[in-house]
C-alpha positions as CSV (number, residue, x, y, z in Angstrom):
1,M,-123.5,97.8,93.3
2,A,-120.4,97.9,91.1
3,T,-117.4,100.3,91.4
4,L,-115.8,101.9,88.4
5,T,-112.5,103.8,88.2
6,I,-112.0,106.1,85.3
7,K,-108.4,107.1,84.5
8,N,-106.9,109.9,82.4
9,I,-109.9,112.2,82.4
10,P,-109.0,115.4,80.6
11,D,-108.9,118.4,82.9
12,E,-111.5,120.2,80.8
13,V,-113.9,117.3,81.1
14,Y,-113.4,117.1,84.8
15,E,-114.0,120.8,85.2
16,Q,-117.3,120.5,83.2
17,L,-118.4,117.7,85.5
18,K,-117.6,119.7,88.6
19,Q,-119.5,122.7,87.3
20,R,-122.5,120.5,86.3
21,A,-122.4,118.8,89.7
22,A,-122.4,122.1,91.5
23,R,-125.3,123.4,89.4
24,H,-127.4,120.3,90.2
25,R,-126.2,120.2,93.8
26,R,-124.7,116.8,93.4
27,S,-121.3,115.2,94.0
28,V,-119.1,114.7,91.0
29,N,-119.7,110.9,91.4
30,S,-123.5,111.4,91.3
31,E,-123.3,113.7,88.3
32,V,-121.3,111.1,86.4
33,I,-123.9,108.4,87.2
34,V,-126.7,110.7,86.0
35,C,-124.8,111.5,82.8
36,L,-124.2,107.8,82.1
37,E,-127.9,106.9,82.9
38,Q,-129.0,109.6,80.4
39,V,-126.7,108.5,77.7
40,L,-127.3,104.8,78.1
41,G,-131.0,105.1,78.7
42,S,-131.7,107.2,75.6
43,T,-132.4,105.3,72.5
44,A,-133.2,106.6,69.0
45,G,-136.8,106.1,68.4
46,D,-138.4,104.6,65.3
47,P,-138.8,107.5,62.9
48,A,-142.5,106.8,62.2
49,T,-143.2,106.7,66.0
50,V,-141.4,110.0,66.5
51,L,-143.3,111.7,63.7
52,T,-146.6,110.4,65.1
53,S,-145.7,111.9,68.5
54,I,-144.7,115.2,66.9
55,R,-147.9,115.4,64.9
56,A,-149.9,114.7,68.0
57,L,-148.1,117.5,69.9
58,R,-148.6,119.9,67.1
59,K,-152.4,119.4,67.2
60,N,-152.3,120.7,70.8
61,F,-150.7,123.9,69.7
62,S,-152.7,124.4,66.5
63,T,-153.8,127.9,67.7
64,V,-150.3,129.2,68.3
65,F,-149.0,130.9,65.2
66,V,-145.6,132.5,64.8
67,T,-145.2,134.7,61.8
68,E,-142.0,135.5,60.0
69,E,-142.3,139.0,61.4
70,D,-142.4,137.6,64.9
71,L,-139.3,135.6,64.3
72,R,-137.4,138.6,62.8
73,A,-138.4,140.8,65.8
74,A,-137.3,138.1,68.2
75,K,-133.9,137.8,66.4
76,D,-133.4,141.5,66.3
77,E,-134.3,142.1,69.9
78,G,-131.3,143.3,71.8
79,R,-129.2,144.0,68.8
80,L,-127.7,147.4,68.4
Protein backbone atom coordinates (compact mmCIF):
# COMPACT_ATOMS: atom_id res chain seq x y z
CA MET A 1 0.00 0.00 0.00
CA ALA A 2 1.30 3.46 -0.86
CA THR A 3 1.90 6.34 1.52
CA LEU A 4 0.94 9.90 0.63
CA THR A 5 1.99 13.07 2.41
CA ILE A 6 -0.10 16.17 1.85
CA LYS A 7 1.44 19.52 2.72
CA ASN A 8 -0.01 22.99 3.23
CA ILE A 9 -3.58 21.92 3.97
CA PRO A 10 -5.60 25.03 4.84
CA ASP A 11 -6.65 25.08 8.49
CA GLU A 12 -10.34 25.26 7.52
CA VAL A 13 -10.07 22.14 5.37
CA TYR A 14 -8.28 20.24 8.12
CA GLU A 15 -10.95 21.24 10.63
CA GLN A 16 -13.68 20.02 8.28
CA LEU A 17 -11.85 16.71 7.89
CA LYS A 18 -11.52 16.33 11.66
CA GLN A 19 -15.23 17.05 12.14
CA ARG A 20 -16.24 14.61 9.39
CA ALA A 21 -13.94 11.96 10.84
CA ALA A 22 -15.47 12.41 14.30
CA ARG A 23 -19.01 12.20 12.91
CA HIS A 24 -18.16 8.97 11.11
CA ARG A 25 -16.06 7.62 14.00
CA ARG A 26 -12.94 7.38 11.86
CA SER A 27 -9.42 8.71 12.04
CA VAL A 28 -8.58 11.72 9.90
CA ASN A 29 -6.45 9.44 7.73
CA SER A 30 -9.35 7.04 7.16
CA GLU A 31 -11.69 9.93 6.41
CA VAL A 32 -9.30 11.28 3.77
CA ILE A 33 -9.14 7.85 2.14
CA VAL A 34 -12.95 7.57 2.08
CA CYS A 35 -13.25 11.07 0.59
CA LEU A 36 -10.71 10.25 -2.11
CA GLU A 37 -12.43 6.95 -2.91
CA GLN A 38 -15.79 8.70 -3.26
CA VAL A 39 -14.44 11.40 -5.54
CA LEU A 40 -12.28 9.16 -7.68
CA GLY A 41 -14.83 6.37 -7.82
CA SER A 42 -17.69 8.55 -8.96
CA THR A 43 -18.05 9.06 -12.66
CA ALA A 44 -20.58 11.08 -14.56
CA GLY A 45 -23.04 8.72 -16.15
CA ASP A 46 -24.24 8.71 -19.70
CA PRO A 47 -27.21 11.13 -19.78
CA ALA A 48 -29.46 8.62 -21.55
CA THR A 49 -28.66 5.94 -18.96
CA VAL A 50 -29.26 8.34 -16.09
CA LEU A 51 -32.64 9.39 -17.55
CA THR A 52 -33.64 5.76 -18.02
CA SER A 53 -32.80 5.06 -14.37
CA ILE A 54 -34.73 8.11 -13.18
CA ARG A 55 -37.78 7.16 -15.23
CA ALA A 56 -37.69 3.64 -13.80
CA LEU A 57 -37.52 5.04 -10.26
CA ARG A 58 -40.42 7.42 -10.95
CA LYS A 59 -42.62 4.48 -11.96
CA ASN A 60 -42.14 3.02 -8.47
CA PHE A 61 -43.50 6.23 -6.96
CA SER A 62 -46.34 6.85 -9.39
CA THR A 63 -48.91 6.90 -6.57
CA VAL A 64 -47.08 9.58 -4.59
CA PHE A 65 -48.32 13.04 -5.44
CA VAL A 66 -47.11 16.30 -4.01
CA THR A 67 -49.27 19.28 -4.77
CA GLU A 68 -48.24 22.90 -4.94
CA GLU A 69 -50.22 23.39 -1.73
CA ASP A 70 -48.18 20.65 -0.02
CA LEU A 71 -44.96 22.34 -1.10
CA ARG A 72 -46.12 25.74 0.15
CA ALA A 73 -47.16 24.28 3.50
CA ALA A 74 -43.80 22.53 3.87
CA LYS A 75 -41.93 25.74 3.03
CA ASP A 76 -44.04 27.82 5.43
CA GLU A 77 -43.78 25.34 8.30
CA GLY A 78 -41.80 26.82 11.11
CA ARG A 79 -41.81 30.36 9.74
CA LEU A 80 -43.05 33.12 11.98
